[in-house]
C-alpha positions in Angstrom: -0.5 10.8 86.2 -4.1 10.7 85.1 -4.3 8.6 81.9 -6.7 9.3 79.0 -9.0 6.5 77.9 -6.7 5.6 74.9 -3.7 5.4 77.2 -5.6 3.2 79.7 -6.6 0.9 76.8 -3.0 0.6 75.9 -2.0 -0.1 79.5 -4.7 -2.7 80.1 -4.9 -4.5 76.8 -3.4 -8.0 77.1 -3.0 -11.1 75.0 -1.8 -9.1 72.0 1.3 -7.2 70.9 0.8 -3.5 71.0 2.3 -0.5 69.2 2.1 2.9 70.9 2.5 5.8 68.6 2.1 9.5 69.5 3.9 12.8 69.1 6.8 13.8 71.3 5.9 14.6 74.8 2.5 12.8 74.6 3.4 10.3 77.4 4.4 7.2 75.3 7.1 6.2 77.7 4.9 6.7 80.8 2.2 4.6 79.2 4.6 1.8 78.2 6.2 1.7 81.6 2.7 1.6 83.2 1.8 -1.2 80.8 5.0 -3.2 81.7 4.5 -2.7 85.4 0.9 -3.9 85.1 2.1 -7.0 83.2 4.8 -7.7 85.8 2.8 -7.0 88.9 -0.7 -8.1 88.0 -0.1 -10.7 85.3 3.1 -12.3 86.7 5.1 -11.6 83.5 8.9 -11.6 83.9 11.2 -8.9 82.6 13.0 -11.7 80.8 9.8 -12.1 78.6 9.5 -8.5 77.6 10.4 -7.1 74.2 10.0 -3.3 74.0 11.4 -1.5 71.0 11.9 2.2 70.3 13.5 4.3 67.6 16.2 6.0 69.6 18.8 4.9 72.1 17.7 7.8 74.3 14.1 6.6 74.4 15.2 3.0 75.1 17.4 4.1 77.9 14.7 6.3 79.4 12.2 3.5 79.3 14.6 1.1 81.0 15.5 3.7 83.6 11.8 4.5 84.4 10.9 0.8 84.6 13.8 0.3 87.0 12.5 3.2 89.2 9.0 1.8 89.2 10.2 -1.8 90.0 12.4 -0.5 92.8 9.5 1.5 94.3 7.3 -1.6 94.2 10.1 -3.7 95.7 10.6 -1.2 98.5 6.9 -1.2 99.4 6.5 -4.9 99.7 10.0 -6.5 99.8 9.1 -9.1 97.2 11.8 -11.6 96.4 10.3 -11.9 92.9 10.6 -8.1 92.3 14.2 -8.3 93.5 14.9 -10.9 90.8 13.1 -8.7 88.2 15.4 -5.8 89.1 18.4 -8.0 88.4 16.8 -9.3 85.1 16.2 -5.8 84.0 19.9 -5.3 83.2 19.5 -7.8 80.3 16.0 -7.0 79.3 15.2 -6.6 75.6 14.3 -2.9 75.9 16.2 -1.4 73.0 16.0 0.3 69.6 14.6 -1.6 66.7 18.1 -1.6 65.1 19.8 -3.1 68.2 17.1 -5.8 68.5 17.6 -6.7 64.8 21.3 -6.7 65.2 21.0 -9.1 68.1 18.9 -11.5 66.0 21.4 -11.3 63.1 24.3 -11.9 65.5 22.6 -14.9 67.0 21.1 -16.5 63.9 23.1 -15.1 61.0 24.9 -18.4 60.5 21.5 -19.9 59.3 21.8 -17.8 56.2 25.6 -18.2 55.8 26.5 -14.7 57.2 30.1 -14.3 58.3 29.9 -13.5 62.1 32.8 -11.0 61.6 30.6 -8.9 59.3 27.9 -8.6 62.0 29.4 -6.5 64.7 27.8 -3.0 65.0 25.1 -0.8 63.8 26.5 1.8 61.4 26.1 5.4 62.4 24.9 8.0 59.9 28.3 9.1 58.7 29.4 5.5 58.2 26.3 4.8 56.2 26.8 7.9 54.1 30.5 6.9 53.4 29.5 3.3 52.4 26.7 4.6 50.2 29.1 7.1 48.5 31.6 4.2 47.9 28.9 2.0 46.5 27.7 4.7 44.1 31.3 5.5 43.0 31.9 1.8 42.3 28.6 1.6 40.3 29.4 4.8 38.3 33.0 3.7 37.6 31.9 0.3 36.5 29.3 1.8 34.2 31.8 4.2 32.7 34.2 1.3 32.0 31.5 -0.8 30.4 28.4 1.1 29.3 26.6 -2.2 28.5 26.3 -3.1 32.2 22.7 -3.0 33.5 22.4 -0.9 36.7 
């Protein structure tokens, strides 16, 4: 793929964290995978040191799949023991949705704020969120009806 100047800038920029934002089909995943490959191959970065976040599971899965394909191609062409390790590390790489990443942080460090580990297990889907929101609103309305002096 021939990259545009803005895409090349995103691929080649180092020493800072980067956000890539563009419309659907604009090549975000391709740019991010190229950036990650450059960092792994040219800069010696390990997959274990990567944090890549997206908004959807589909996008995260696609990015991981494409990175695996590119790593495997590079491994096949030079049989590098380092790239072989990186392919193994990729299984546990932090390439996920923002929600999944935040959940992993809360699971690991929730005890620091007194969070019960049993309450931190999954990300709610849309219907679960809607049900809990409805329950909370019903509780607020019922409590207000019982005691009109309550501040809401």
